[in-house]
C-alpha positions as CSV (number, residue, x, y, z in Angstrom):
1,M,11.2,15.6,-30.6
2,D,9.4,18.8,-31.7
3,E,8.9,21.4,-28.9
4,D,5.1,21.2,-29.6
5,C,5.0,17.5,-28.8
6,T,4.0,16.2,-25.3
7,V,4.4,12.9,-23.7
8,K,1.2,11.3,-22.1
9,T,1.0,8.1,-20.0
10,Y,-2.0,6.1,-20.0
11,R,-2.4,3.2,-17.4
12,L,-5.0,0.7,-18.4
13,W,-5.2,-1.2,-15.2
14,L,-8.8,-2.4,-15.5
15,H,-8.6,-4.3,-18.8
16,D,-6.1,-6.8,-20.2
17,Y,-4.9,-6.5,-23.4
18,S,-2.8,-8.5,-25.9
19,L,-0.3,-6.7,-27.8
20,E,-2.5,-7.5,-30.9
21,T,-5.6,-5.9,-29.4
22,V,-4.1,-2.8,-27.8
23,S,-2.1,-2.1,-31.0
24,R,-5.4,-2.3,-32.9
25,V,-7.1,0.1,-30.5
26,L,-4.2,2.5,-30.8
27,E,-4.0,2.5,-34.6
28,Q,-7.9,2.8,-34.8
29,N,-7.5,6.1,-32.9
30,G,-4.7,7.5,-35.0
31,F,-1.5,6.1,-33.2
32,K,1.4,4.1,-34.4
33,V,3.0,1.8,-32.2
34,E,6.8,2.6,-32.1
35,K,8.3,0.3,-29.7
36,T,7.3,-2.4,-27.1
37,W,8.5,-3.9,-23.9
38,N,7.6,-6.2,-21.3
39,S,8.2,-3.7,-18.4
40,F,8.8,0.0,-17.8
41,S,12.3,-0.6,-17.1
42,G,12.9,-1.8,-20.6
43,E,12.9,-5.5,-20.6
44,P,12.6,-6.6,-24.3
45,Y,9.2,-7.6,-25.3
46,R,8.3,-11.4,-25.4
47,E,4.8,-12.7,-26.1
48,G,3.3,-14.2,-23.0
49,G,4.8,-11.8,-20.5
50,D,2.7,-10.3,-17.6
51,W,3.1,-6.7,-18.8
52,I,3.2,-4.7,-22.0
53,A,4.8,-1.2,-22.0
54,I,4.3,0.5,-25.4
55,A,5.6,3.9,-27.0
56,A,3.1,5.2,-29.6
57,R,3.1,8.2,-31.6
58,K,0.0,10.2,-32.9
59,V,0.0,10.2,-36.6
C-alpha cells in the first residue's frame, strides 16, 4: 500500500444492501470492489448471508 493511502471504515447500519446494490453504489462513486466476505472475521462470501463485508479501493 502506498504511504499516501488511508483506510476508512463505513458502517451502513440504517440501510440493507445486497451485494449487487452496494457494489453499484460504490462503483458509481469511484470505487472498485476488491474482495467480499460474510463477516469481518473473514467468513467467505455466500449469497443470502446476514452480513456483507467489503474491501473496496478508490480508482
